[in-house]
C-alpha positions in Angstrom: -26.3 -41.7 84.8 -29.3 -40.0 83.2 -29.9 -40.4 79.5 -30.7 -37.7 77.0 -33.2 -38.3 74.2 -32.8 -36.5 70.9 -35.5 -33.9 70.9 -38.1 -34.5 68.1 -39.3 -30.9 68.3 -35.9 -29.5 67.3 -37.5 -26.0 67.3 -37.1 -26.0 71.1 -33.3 -25.9 71.1 -33.2 -22.4 72.6 -36.1 -22.9 75.1 -35.1 -22.3 78.8 -36.3 -25.8 79.5 -33.5 -27.1 77.4 -30.9 -26.2 80.0 -30.6 -29.1 82.5 -27.8 -30.3 84.8 -24.7 -31.3 82.9 -23.8 -34.9 82.5 -20.6 -36.6 81.4 -21.7 -38.4 78.4 -24.9 -38.6 76.2 -26.4 -41.9 75.3 -28.5 -42.3 72.1 -31.4 -44.7 72.8 -32.8 -46.7 69.9 -36.3 -45.9 71.1 -35.7 -42.2 71.0 -33.4 -42.0 68.0 -34.8 -40.4 64.9 -34.2 -42.9 62.1 -32.3 -41.2 59.2 -33.4 -41.3 55.6 -31.6 -42.3 52.4 -29.1 -44.7 53.9 -28.2 -42.8 57.0 -28.6 -45.6 59.5 -26.7 -45.7 62.8 -26.2 -49.2 63.8 -24.1 -51.2 66.2 -21.7 -53.6 64.5 -20.8 -56.5 66.8 -17.4 -58.0 67.2 -18.6 -61.3 66.0 -19.7 -59.9 62.7 -16.1 -59.3 61.6 -12.9 -61.2 62.0 -9.6 -59.6 62.9 -8.1 -61.4 60.0 -10.2 -59.3 57.5 -8.6 -56.1 58.7 -6.0 -55.3 56.1 -5.7 -51.5 56.0 -5.1 -51.3 59.8 -2.7 -54.2 60.4 -1.4 -52.8 63.7 -4.7 -53.6 65.3 -3.6 -57.2 65.6 -0.4 -56.1 67.4 -0.2 -56.8 71.2 1.0 -53.1 71.7 -2.2 -51.7 70.3 -2.5 -47.9 70.8 -5.8 -46.1 70.3 -4.0 -42.8 69.5 -1.9 -44.5 66.8 -4.9 -46.4 65.4 -7.0 -43.2 65.1 -4.1 -41.4 63.5 -3.7 -44.1 60.9 -7.5 -44.4 60.3 -7.7 -40.6 60.0 -5.0 -40.6 57.3 -6.9 -43.3 55.4 -10.2 -41.5 55.8 -8.8 -38.3 54.3 -7.4 -40.4 51.4 -10.8 -42.1 50.9 -9.3 -45.6 51.4 -10.8 -46.5 54.7 -13.6 -49.2 54.5 -16.6 -49.2 56.7 -15.7 -52.6 58.1 -12.2 -51.4 59.0 -13.7 -48.5 60.9 -16.1 -50.7 62.9 -13.3 -53.2 63.6 -11.2 -50.4 65.1 -14.0 -49.5 67.4 -14.4 -53.2 68.4 -10.8 -53.1 69.4 -11.4 -49.8 71.3 -14.1 -51.4 73.4 -11.7 -54.3 74.3 -9.0 -51.9 75.6 -8.6 -50.1 78.9 -6.7 -47.2 77.4 -9.2 -44.3 76.9 -9.4 -42.6 73.5 -8.3 -39.0 73.5 -11.0 -36.5 72.5 -8.7 -34.8 70.0 -8.0 -38.1 68.2 -11.7 -38.9 68.0 -12.6 -35.4 66.7 -9.9 -35.6 64.1 -11.1 -39.0 62.9 -14.8 -37.9 62.8 -13.8 -34.8 60.8 -11.9 -36.9 58.3 -15.0 -39.1 57.8 -17.3 -36.1 57.4 -15.1 -34.8 54.6 -14.1 -38.1 53.1 -14.5 -38.7 49.3 -17.0 -41.3 48.5 -15.7 -44.5 47.0 -17.6 -47.6 45.8 -14.7 -49.8 47.1 -14.3 -48.0 50.5 -16.4 -45.3 52.1 -19.7 -44.7 50.4 -21.1 -42.2 52.9 -18.5 -40.7 55.3 -21.0 -38.5 57.3 -23.3 -41.4 57.9 -20.4 -43.6 59.0 -19.3 -40.9 61.4 -22.7 -40.8 63.0 -22.9 -44.6 63.2 -19.6 -44.8 65.0 -20.6 -42.0 67.3 -23.8 -43.9 68.1 -21.6 -46.7 69.3 -19.4 -44.5 71.4 -22.4 -43.2 73.2 -23.6 -46.6 74.3 -23.1 -47.7 77.9 -20.7 -50.4 76.9 -18.1 -47.8 75.8 -17.7 -47.1 79.5 -14.5 -45.2 80.4 -12.8 -46.0 77.1 -13.8 -42.5 75.7 -13.1 -39.3 77.4 -16.1 -36.9 78.0 -17.3 -35.5 74.7 -16.6 -31.8 74.0 -18.5 -29.1 72.1 -16.1 -29.7 69.2 -17.3 -33.3 68.9 -20.9 -32.1 68.8 -20.0 -29.4 66.2 -18.4 -32.0 64.0 -21.4 -34.3 64.3 -23.8 -31.5 63.5 -21.8 -30.8 60.4 -22.0 -34.5 59.5 -25.8 -34.3 59.8 -25.9 -31.3 57.4 -23.6 -33.2 54.9 -25.9 -36.2 55.2 -28.9 -34.0 54.5 -30.4 -34.6 58.0 -30.3 -31.1 59.5 -33.1 -32.2 61.9 -30.6 -34.5 63.6 -28.1 -31.7 63.7 -30.6 -29.4 65.5 -31.3 -32.3 68.0 -27.6 -32.6 68.7 -27.5 -28.9 69.4 -30.2 -29.4 71.9 -27.9 -32.0 73.6 -25.2 -29.4 73.8 -27.5 -27.0 75.6 -28.6 -29.7 78.0 -25.1 -30.7 78.9 -24.2 -27.1 79.7 -21.2 -27.0 77.3 -20.1 -23.6 76.2 -21.1 -22.7 72.7 -18.2 -21.8 70.4 -18.3 -19.7 67.2 -17.9 -22.8 65.0 -20.8 -24.4 66.8 -23.1 -21.4 66.3 -22.2 -21.2 62.6 -22.9 -24.9 62.2 -26.3 -24.3 63.9 -27.0 -21.6 61.2 -26.1 -24.2 58.6 -28.5 -26.7 60.1 -31.3 -24.2 60.1 -30.6 -23.2 56.5 -30.4 -26.8 55.4 -33.8 -27.4 57.1 -35.3 -24.5 55.0 -35.9 -22.5 58.2 -34.6 -19.3 56.8 -36.3 -16.8 59.0 -35.2 -18.6 62.1 -31.6 -18.6 60.8 -31.8 -14.8 60.3 -33.3 -14.4 63.8 -30.5 -16.4 65.3 -27.9 -14.5 63.3 -29.2 -11.1 64.2 -30.5 -11.6 67.8 -29.9 -15.0 69.4 -26.1 -15.5 68.8 -25.3 -12.9 71.5 -27.4 -14.9 74.0 -25.2 -17.9 73.2 -22.1 -15.9 73.9 -21.1 -15.6 70.3 -20.6 -12.7 67.9 -21.6 -13.1 64.2 -18.7 -13.0 61.8 -18.4 -12.8 58.1 -18.7 -16.5 57.8 -21.9 -16.5 59.8 -23.4 -14.0 57.4 -22.2 -15.9 54.3 -23.9 -19.0 55.5 -27.3 -17.3 55.7 -26.8 -15.2 52.6 -26.0 -18.3 50.5 -29.1 -20.1 51.8 -31.4 -17.2 51.0 -30.0 -16.9 47.5 -30.2 -20.6 46.9 -33.9 -20.4 47.9 -34.6 -17.6 45.4 -34.8 -15.0 48.2 -32.0 -12.7 46.9 -33.8 -9.5 47.8 -34.1 -10.7 51.4 -30.4 -11.6 51.2 -29.6 -8.0 49.9 -31.4 -6.5 52.9 -29.4 -8.7 55.3 -26.2 -7.8 53.3 -27.0 -4.1 53.8 -27.4 -4.6 57.6 -24.1 -6.4 57.5 -22.5 -3.4 55.8 -23.9 -1.0 58.4 -22.6 -3.1 61.2 -19.1 -2.7 59.8 -16.0 -3.9 61.7 -15.1 -7.5 61.3 -18.5 -8.1 59.6 -18.0 -5.8 56.7 -19.1 -7.5 53.4 -16.2 -9.3 51.8 -15.8 -10.6 48.3 -17.5 -13.9 49.2 -20.6 -12.0 50.5 -20.7 -9.9 47.3 -20.3 -12.9 45.1 -23.1 -14.8 46.8 -25.7 -12.1 46.4 -24.6 -11.2 42.9 -24.8 -14.8 41.8 -28.3 -15.1 43.5 -29.7 -12.1 41.6 -28.3 -13.5 38.3 -29.9 -16.9 38.9 -33.3 -15.1 39.5 -32.9 -13.1 36.3 -32.4 -9.8 38.2 -29.5 -8.7 36.0 -29.9 -5.0 36.8 -29.7 -5.6 40.6 -26.7 -7.9 40.1 -24.8 -5.4 38.0 -25.6 -2.6 40.5 -24.2 -4.6 43.4 -21.1 -5.4 41.3 -20.5 -1.6 40.7 -21.1 -1.0 44.4 -18.6 -3.7 45.2 -15.9 -1.8 43.3 -16.8 1.5 44.8 -16.4 0.1 48.2 -12.9 -1.0 47.3 -13.6 -4.8 47.3 -11.6 -6.3 44.5 -13.7 -8.7 42.4 -12.4 -12.3 42.4 -12.3 -14.8 39.6 -15.6 -16.2 41.0 -17.2 -12.7 40.7 -16.3 -12.4 37.0 -17.3 -16.0 36.3 -20.7 -15.4 37.8 -21.2 -12.4 35.5 -19.8 -14.1 32.4 -22.0 -17.2 33.0 -25.1 -15.0 33.3 -24.3 -13.1 30.1 -23.6 -16.2 28.2 -26.9 -17.8 29.3 -28.6 -14.6 28.2 -26.8 -15.0 24.8 -25.1 -11.6 25.3 -21.7 -12.8 24.1 -20.4 -9.4 23.1 -20.9 -8.2 26.7 -19.4 -11.4 28.0 -16.3 -10.8 25.9 -16.1 -7.2 27.3 -16.2 -8.6 30.9 -13.6 -11.1 30.0 -11.2 -8.4 28.8 -12.0 -6.3 31.9 -11.2 -9.3 34.0 -7.8 -9.9 32.6 -7.0 -6.1 32.6 -7.7 -6.1 36.4 -5.4 -9.0 37.0 -7.9 -11.7 37.5 -6.8 -14.7 35.5 -9.6 -16.7 33.7 -9.9 -20.3 34.9 -11.5 -23.4 33.5 -14.9 -22.2 34.6 -14.5 -18.9 32.7 -13.7 -20.6 29.5 -16.3 -23.3 29.9 -19.0 -20.6 30.2 -17.6 -18.8 27.1 -17.3 -22.0 25.0 -20.8 -23.1 26.0 -22.3 -19.7 25.2 -20.8 -19.5 21.7 -21.5 -23.1 21.0 -25.2 -22.7 22.0 -25.5 -19.9 19.5 -23.9 -21.9 16.8 -20.9 -19.6 16.7 -18.5 -22.5 16.6 -15.5 -20.6 15.2 -15.5 -18.3 18.3 -16.0 -21.4 20.5 -12.9 -23.0 18.9 -11.0 -19.8 19.4 -11.8 -19.9 23.1 -10.5 -23.5 23.2 -7.2 -22.3 21.8 -7.0 -19.4 24.2 -7.7 -21.7 27.1 -4.9 -24.1 26.1 -2.5 -21.2 25.5 -3.0 -20.3 29.2 -2.0 -23.8 30.2 -5.6 -24.8 31.1 -6.7 -28.2 30.1 -10.4 -28.6 29.0 -12.1 -31.3 30.9 -14.3 -34.0 29.3 -17.5 -32.0 30.2 -16.4 -29.0 28.1 -15.3 -31.2 25.3 -18.6 -33.0 25.3 -20.5 -29.7 25.3 -18.6 -28.5 22.2 -19.1 -31.8 20.5 -22.8 -31.6 21.2 -23.0 -28.1 19.6 -21.2 -29.3 16.5 -23.6 -32.2 16.1 -26.7 -30.0 16.9 -25.8 -27.7 14.0 -25.4 -30.5 11.5 -21.6 -30.5 11.5 -20.9 -34.2 12.3 -17.8 -34.3 10.1 -16.2 -31.6 12.2 -17.5 -33.2 15.3 -15.8 -36.5 14.3 -12.5 -34.6 13.8 -12.8 -33.0 17.2 -13.7 -36.4 18.7 -10.5 -37.9 17.3 -8.5 -35.0 18.6 -9.8 -35.5 22.1 -8.0 -38.9 22.3 -4.8 -37.4 20.7 -4.8 -34.7 23.4 -5.3 -37.0 26.3 -9.0 -36.7 26.8 -10.4 -40.2 26.4 -14.0 -39.9 25.1 -16.6 -41.3 27.5 -20.0 -42.8 27.0 -21.5 -39.3 26.7 -19.0 -38.4 23.9 -20.0 -41.5 22.0 -23.7 -41.0 22.4 -23.3 -37.4 21.3 -21.5 -38.2 18.1 -23.7 -41.2 17.4 -26.8 -38.9 17.7 -25.1 -36.4 15.3 -24.5 -39.1 12.7 -28.0 -40.4 13.2 -29.6 -37.0 12.7 -27.7 -36.5 9.4 -28.4 -40.0 8.2 -24.7 -41.0 8.1 -25.4 -44.7 8.9 -22.1 -46.0 7.8 -20.2 -43.6 10.1 -22.7 -44.3 12.9 -22.1 -48.0 12.7 -18.4 -47.6 12.4 -18.3 -45.5 15.5 -20.5 -48.0 17.3 -18.2 -50.9 16.4 -15.1 -48.9 17.7 -16.6 -48.6 21.1 -15.7 -52.1 22.3 -12.1 -51.9 21.1 -11.8 -48.6 23.0 -13.0 -50.1 26.2 -16.5 -48.4 26.2 -19.4 -50.7 26.8 -22.5 -49.8 24.8 -25.5 -49.2 27.1 -29.2 -48.8 26.5 -28.8 -45.2 25.5 -26.4 -46.1 22.7 -28.7 -48.8 21.3 -31.7 -46.5 21.5 -29.9 -43.9 19.4 -29.2 -46.5 16.7 -32.6 -48.0 16.8 -34.3 -44.6 16.6 -32.1 -43.6 13.7 -33.2 -46.5 11.5 -36.8 -46.5 12.7 -37.2 -42.7 12.0 -36.4 -43.4 8.3 -38.7 -46.4 8.0 -35.8 -48.9 8.1 -37.5 -51.0 10.7 -35.8 -54.3 9.7 -32.4 -52.7 10.3 -33.7 -51.3 13.6 -34.7 -54.8 14.6 -31.2 -56.2 13.8 -29.8 -53.6 16.3 -32.6 -54.6 18.8 -31.5 -58.2 18.5 -27.8 -57.4 18.9 -28.6 -55.3 21.9 -30.0 -58.3 23.8 -27.2 -60.5 22.6 -24.8 -58.1 24.3 -26.7 -58.4 27.6 -28.3 -55.0 27.4 -32.0 -55.1 28.3 -34.4 -52.9 26.2 -36.2 -50.3 28.2 -39.6 -48.5 27.7 -37.9 -46.0 25.3 -36.5 -48.9 23.1 -39.9 -50.6 22.8 -41.7 -47.3 22.3 -39.4 -46.5 19.3 -39.9 -49.9 17.7 -43.6 -50.1 18.3 -44.1 -46.5 16.9 -42.2 -47.5 13.7 -44.2 -50.6 13.2 -47.4 -48.8 13.8 -46.6 -46.0 11.3 -45.8 -48.6 8.6 -49.1 -50.5 9.3 -47.2 -53.6 10.6 -49.6 -53.9 13.5 -49.0 -57.6 14.1 -45.3 -56.9 14.7 -46.2 -53.8 16.8 -48.5 -55.9 19.0 -45.8 -58.6 19.3 -43.4 -56.2 20.8 -46.1 -54.6 22.9 -46.9 -58.0 24.5 -43.2 -58.8 24.8 -42.5 -55.7 26.9 -45.4 -56.5 29.1 -44.2 -60.0 29.6 -40.8 -58.7 30.6 -42.3 -56.5 33.3 -41.9 -53.2 31.4 -45.1 -51.2 31.7 -46.1 -49.5 28.5 -46.4 -45.7 29.0 -48.7 -43.2 27.4 -46.4 -42.7 24.4 -46.4 -46.5 23.6 -50.2 -46.7 23.8 -50.7 -43.5 21.7 -48.4 -44.8 18.9 -50.1 -48.2 18.7 -53.6 -46.8 19.0 -52.8 -44.3 16.2 -51.5 -47.2 14.1 -54.8 -49.1 14.5 -56.8 -45.9 13.8 -54.8 -45.1 10.6 -55.0 -48.7 9.3 -58.6 -49.7 10.0 -58.3 -51.5 13.4 -60.8 -49.4 15.3 -62.0 -52.4 17.4 -58.5 -53.0 18.7 -57.9 -49.3 19.2 -61.0 -49.1 21.4 -59.8 -52.2 23.4 -56.4 -50.5 24.0 -58.1 -47.3 25.1 -60.2 -49.3 27.6 -57.0 -51.0 28.8 -55.4 -47.6 29.4 -58.3 -46.5 31.5 -58.3 -49.8 33.5 -54.6 -49.3 34.3 -55.1 -45.8 35.3 -53.1 -44.4 32.4 -54.6 -41.2 31.0 -56.3 -42.1 27.7 -55.6 -40.2 24.5 -57.4 -36.8 24.6 -59.3 -35.0 21.9 -56.1 -33.3 20.7 -54.7 -36.7 19.8 -57.8 -37.9 17.9 -58.0 -34.5 16.1 -54.5 -35.1 14.8 -55.5 -38.6 13.5 -58.7 -37.3 11.9 -56.9 -34.4 10.3 -54.2 -36.7 8.9 -56.8 -39.0 7.4 -58.8 -36.1 5.9 -55.6 -34.6 4.3 -55.0 -38.1 2.7 -58.5 -38.1 1.2 -59.7 -40.8 3.7 -62.6 -38.8 5.1 -64.8 -41.9 5.7 -62.1 -43.5 7.8 -61.8 -40.1 9.6 -65.6 -40.2 10.3 -65.1 -43.7 11.8 -62.5 -42.2 14.2 -65.0 -39.5 15.0 -67.5 -42.2 16.0 -64.9 -43.9 18.1 -64.3 -40.6 19.9 -67.9 -40.4 20.9 -68.0 -44.1 21.8 -65.2 -43.8 24.4 -66.9 -40.8 26.0 -64.6 -38.1 24.6 -66.3 -34.8 23.5 -65.5 -33.6 19.9 -64.5 -30.0 19.8 -64.6 -27.3 17.1 -61.3 -28.6 15.6 -62.7 -32.1 15.3 -65.7 -30.9 13.3 -63.7 -28.5 11.2 -61.3 -31.2 10.2 -64.1 -33.4 9.1 -65.7 -30.5 7.1 -62.3 -29.9 5.4 -62.1 -33.7 4.6 -65.5 -33.7 2.9 -64.6 -30.5 1.0 -61.4 -32.0 -0.3 -63.2 -34.9 -1.8 -66.0 -32.7 -3.2 -68.8 -33.9 -0.9 -70.1 -30.5 0.0 -73.5 -31.6 1.1 -72.0 -33.9 3.7 -69.6 -31.1 4.8 -72.6 -28.8 5.3 -74.4 -31.5 7.4 -71.4 -31.6 9.7 -71.8 -27.9 10.2 -75.5 -28.5 11.2 -74.5 -31.4 13.5 -71.9 -29.4 15.4 -74.5 -26.7 16.2 -77.0 -29.4 17.4 -74.5 -30.7 19.9 -73.7 -27.2 21.2 -70.3 -26.7 19.5 -70.2 -23.2 18.0 -68.5 -22.9 14.6 -65.7 -20.4 14.6 -64.2 -18.3 11.8 -61.9 -21.2 10.8 -64.9 -23.5 10.4 -66.7 -21.1 8.1 -63.6 -20.3 6.1 -63.0 -24.0 5.5 -66.5 -24.5 4.3 -66.6 -21.3 2.1 -63.2 -22.4 0.6 -64.7 -25.8 -0.1 -67.6 -24.2 -2.0 -65.3 -21.9 -4.0 -62.9 -24.8 -4.8 -65.7 -26.9 -6.1 -67.1 -24.1 -8.3 -70.1 -23.4 -6.1 -69.4 -19.8 -5.5 -73.1 -18.9 -5.0 -73.3 -21.3 -2.0 -70.1 -19.8 -0.7 -71.6 -16.3 -0.9 -74.8 -17.5 0.9 -72.7 -19.0 3.7 -70.7 -15.8 3.8 -73.9 -13.7 4.4 -75.0 -16.3 7.0 -71.8 -15.7 8.9 -72.6 -12.0 9.2 -76.2 -12.8 10.4 -74.8 -15.1 13.1 -72.4 -12.5 14.3 -69.3 -14.2 13.0 -67.1 -11.4 11.6 -65.3 -12.4 8.4 -61.5 -11.9 8.5 -58.9 -11.3 5.9 -58.7 -15.0 5.0 -62.5 -15.1 4.5 -62.5 -12.1 2.1 -59.4 -13.5 0.2 -61.3 -16.8 -0.3 -64.4 -15.1 -1.6 -62.4 -12.7 -3.9 -60.4 -15.6 -5.4 -63.6 -17.6 -5.9 -65.3 -14.7 -7.7 -62.4 -14.0 -10.0 -62.0 -17.7 -10.8 -65.7 -17.8 -11.8 -65.3 -14.8 -14.0 -67.4 -12.4 -11.8 -65.0 -9.5 -11.9 -67.6 -6.8 -11.1 -68.8 -8.7 -8.0 -65.1 -9.2 -6.9 -64.6 -5.4 -7.1 -67.7 -4.8 -5.0 -66.5 -7.4 -2.4 -63.1 -5.7 -2.2 -64.8 -2.3 -1.5 -67.0 -4.0 1.1 -63.8 -5.5 2.7 -62.2 -2.0 3.0 -65.4 -0.5 4.4 -65.6 -3.2 7.1 -62.2 -2.3 8.4 -60.7 -5.7 7.6 -57.0 -5.7 7.1 -55.9 -5.8 3.4 -52.7 -7.8 3.1 -50.2 -8.4 0.3 -52.0 -11.7 -0.3 -55.2 -9.8 -1.0 -53.5 -7.6 -3.5 -52.0 -10.7 -5.1 -55.4 -12.3 -5.5 -56.9 -9.1 -7.1 -54.0 -8.5 -9.5 -53.9 -12.1 -10.5 -57.7 -12.2 -10.9 -57.8 -9.1 -13.1 -55.0 -10.5 -15.3 -56.8 -13.8 -15.7 -60.0 -12.0 -16.7 -58.4 -9.9 -19.5 -58.2 -6.8 -17.3 -54.4 -6.6 -17.5 -54.3 -2.8 -18.1 -56.4 -2.3 -15.0 -54.1 -4.6 -13.0 -51.0 -2.6 -14.2 -52.6 0.7 -13.1 -53.4 -0.8 -9.6 -49.9 -2.2 -9.4 -48.4 1.2 -10.1 -50.6 2.9 -7.6 -49.6 0.3 -4.9 -45.9 0.8 -5.8 -46.3 4.6 -5.3 -47.7 3.8 -1.9 -44.5 1.8 -1.1 -46.3 -1.5 -0.8 -43.8 -4.4 -0.5 -44.7 -6.9 -3.2 -44.0 -10.6 -3.2 -42.1 -12.3 -6.0 -45.3 -14.1 -7.0 -47.0 -10.7 -7.7 -44.0 -9.5 -9.7 -44.2 -12.7 -11.8 -47.9 -12.1 -12.4 -47.3 -8.5 -13.5 -44.3 -9.3 -15.8 -46.5 -11.8 -17.6 -49.4 -9.3 -17.8 -47.2 -6.6 -19.3 -46.0 -9.0 -22.0 -49.6 -9.9 -22.8 -50.6 -6.3 -23.5 -47.3 -5.7 -25.4 -45.7 -3.6 -22.8 -42.5 -5.6 -23.2 -40.0 -2.9 -22.2 -41.8 -2.3 -18.9 -41.8 -6.1 -18.3 -38.0 -6.2 -18.8 -37.5 -3.2 -16.6 -39.6 -4.8 -13.9 -37.6 -8.0 -14.1 -34.3 -6.0 -13.9 -35.5 -4.2 -10.8 -36.4 -7.3 -8.8 -33.0 -7.4 -7.0 -33.4 -3.7 -6.1 -36.6 -4.5 -4.3 -34.8 -7.0 -2.1 -36.4 -10.0 -3.8 -34.8 -12.9 -5.7 -36.1 -14.3 -9.0 -37.4 -17.9 -8.7 -38.1 -20.6 -11.2 -41.5 -19.1 -12.1 -39.9 -15.7 -12.8 -37.4 -17.1 -15.2 -40.2 -19.3 -16.8 -42.4 -16.3 -17.5 -39.5 -14.4 -19.1 -38.3 -17.4 -21.2 -41.7 -18.3 -22.5 -42.5 -14.7 -23.5 -39.1 -14.2 -25.1 -39.6 -17.4 -27.2 -43.1 -16.2 -28.2 -41.5 -13.0 -29.5 -38.8 -15.0 -31.4 -36.0 -13.8 -29.2 -34.4 -17.2 -29.0 -30.9 -16.0 -28.1 -32.3 -13.8 -25.3 -34.3 -16.8 -24.0 -31.2 -19.0 -24.0 -29.2 -16.3 -22.1 -32.1 -16.1 -19.6 -31.9 -19.9 -19.1 -28.2 -19.7 -18.6 -28.7 -17.0 -16.0 -31.2 -19.2 -14.2 -28.7 -22.1 -14.3 -25.9 -19.9 -12.9 -28.3 -18.9 -10.0 -28.5 -22.7 -9.1 -32.3 -22.6 -9.9 -33.5 -26.0 -11.1 -35.9 -25.8 -14.1 -39.2 -27.6 -13.8 -40.1 -30.4 -16.1 -43.0 -28.3 -17.4 -40.7 -25.5 -18.4 -38.2 -27.8 -20.3 -41.1 -29.3 -22.2 -42.5 -25.8 -23.1 -39.1 -24.7 -24.3 -38.6 -27.9 -26.4 -42.0 -27.5 -28.1 -41.6 -23.8 -28.8 -38.2 -24.3 -30.3 -39.4 -27.3 -32.4 -42.3 -25.2 -33.7 -39.9 -22.5 -34.7 -37.7 -25.0 -36.5 -34.8 -24.6 -34.0 -34.1 -28.4 -34.1 -30.5 -28.3 -32.8 -31.3 -25.9 -30.0 -34.3 -28.1 -29.1 -31.9 -31.1 -29.0 -29.8 -29.3 -26.4 -32.8 -29.2 -24.1 -33.9 -32.7 -24.9 -30.5 -33.8 -23.5 -31.7 -32.5 -20.1 -34.6 -35.0 -20.0 -33.5 -37.7 -17.6 -36.8 -39.5 -17.0 -36.6 -38.7 -13.3 -36.9 -35.0 -12.4 -37.6 -34.1 -16.0 -39.7 -36.3 -18.3 -41.2 -35.8 -21.8 -44.9 -34.8 -21.7 -47.4 -36.5 -24.0 -47.8 -33.3 -26.0 -44.0 -33.0 -26.6 -43.8 -36.6 -27.7 -46.8 -36.2 -30.0 -45.2 -33.1 -31.6 -41.9 -34.9 -32.1 -43.7 -37.8 -33.8 -45.4 -35.5 -36.2 -42.2 -33.6 -37.1 -39.7 -36.5 -37.3 -41.7 -39.4 -38.7 -41.1 -40.5 -42.3 -43.7 -38.1 -43.5 -42.7 -35.3 -41.1 -41.4 -32.0 -42.5 -38.2 -32.2 -40.3 -37.5 -35.9 -40.9 -34.1 -35.1 -42.4 -33.1 -33.0 -39.3 -33.6 -35.9 -36.9 -29.8 -36.4 -36.8 -29.6 -33.1 -34.9 -31.4 -34.7 -31.9 -29.7 -36.8 -29.2 -29.2 -40.4 -30.4 -31.8 -41.8 -28.1 -34.5 -39.8 -29.9 -33.6 -40.7 -33.5 -35.9 -43.7 -33.4 -38.8 -41.4 -34.4 -37.8 -41.7 -38.1 -38.9 -45.3 -38.0 -42.5 -44.4 -37.6 -44.7 -44.1 -40.7 
């Protein structure tokens, strides 16, 4: 008997050379067999490897009247139920090889089909298709002899399907080659399975070629199922346009191959997945014109796409259209709607969908519940999330580990540590074992808020419960220690994770290197960078070091930042314009303008061109440090070097000129700005109006303000505050009050500064009652007064002899948000001491301030 090898060049399955003389039975040789991947191993299981006593699910195999037909029938039933073990299956074949009674082909095919479609189970079958192929491999061995009837094309079709299900389409194509070589007649199911194998192997064009041209050579006619196989594969591989072309050819062919609802659904879903909403909708309308009734799956595909596009109003419209046309929404429909509303934070609508779903007798699964729970937590509504969590249990949905992680994360995000720990403690009593994800959430919650000792208690408990920390756990702890400057503790955990075989990743190294950079450990930081390079881990780039340098400069630690700059060059990293600009900003902030300018020279020496941000930073530094002339010189230098000033540049110069009292020069600069075509923003106008008011040009500022108002310029609340104050200064009080009253009409809301301007000016004019009404209005608007405003009010009332009213405001001084200023205390001492003119009125003050009369 000749033996057939599985063709390694599976592309030759239709070659004429593939047709050879038929044989009774194929034999798979080990030498020619293509070893499968990912656990698909066909192996012979000897009789000695298993004892008949171990066979419990097929007890009749130990019976003297053993029947192959009955054995296969029972095994098939167990296979469909997912309760057949691999050992039992091999044991049955051991018995088969001992018997003289041949196995009927129908029994074998039924058994293999059951295995191909069996549900995986950790206790029984873990991979049905692989087991089917392994058993077939045994059947094809010579020792099976006459115990198995000649294999049919149906057997091969089943096995080809097994190869597809096992993600080994190459083996399926090789089996098809075997069919051709044996001379067996190809059936429609076999041809369709061939199409499936080609599609699984990503050989789309060959699948289309076989569908349109080669199936007739095999004696088969493509049917709707044949087209559906290829259409789905094209759409799954983002080739929906190609699928549409094939779909249109299918429609032209007509007859039994006219597109059905499945074909339409496949292509519509493909277009939606590729973002081709227009084409998908056009095909949907074409579907209805052709008289094909959309199914629930059709509507679900459209609703899902609309929900993902956040077009919930349109999704609602389709849902209503769906029910009107008699298609009943299912669990998938409501899942899409709930998830769409929840993603947008429209939780009331999502809850309404839950109620609709339940009213139709549909039970939300745990996935939907967890999705809704996550949305509640994401939008800071952990209290409602907890109520929903509790209702899940009451309604028969036992929360799983994902549910607990979601709610724990919600509590953690809102800082609800008591609730978080309470939920964590309830997990064990509810039969849910905390895993690494759970502990990481708890540790991160504490570490994020600087509560590292609490985080370490969780870290310890984690290990006591037998849960091993992973790289995320260590990264969180090390990052927290590093931020707090506890670098000894950080290194201890770093060394511990290495000792446990957990390799630090880039995030771990970056956090600990940043810690050493921020807390003066540059030598150790450099060592860690070298360690990263030696291990092949990408070292921190210039963006990382720029962040560190910028943070140090903002904190006024420019010398430390310069040390990091030196470290950058030592490790071979090239500083960029952001690096130099950050250093310049650092020196400007501490008033060291000469060093800042030297950095500008240094960057040009090394070939790094200063940009507009660099110049703006340095010009701003000069202006802030009252060196406006140097700022103007640099401004002119920018122009000479071809760097065009922008709006921010002119704003900086204008503000500097006004603050130095150079009003005329500021006016000229503003005109220069307009002539240069630079955009004038509302910030520019705010600087000019504020500058004019500070330099006793309030009338000019009011005229400009009115002109801008006539031009419909949208003012900010800061500008309005400035102009109200200016109007009071030039005794245009009624205009100031009118401007205040018109604030809400302009779409703005008064802030604390607005009320402060009004109250101070009203008190200056002696309108004490109006000032108190204004303060009450501020209080009713939930605007918190500043400590400075309270002190100003107290002093102004005391100076006017309004002792009782001043006492009311003194009661607001709490020593926390509001404290007495030295000038207020000094005034009170002069007024209420033994020689003070209001010594007798001290009893009108709150009791805690009546000690002033004890001072001489």
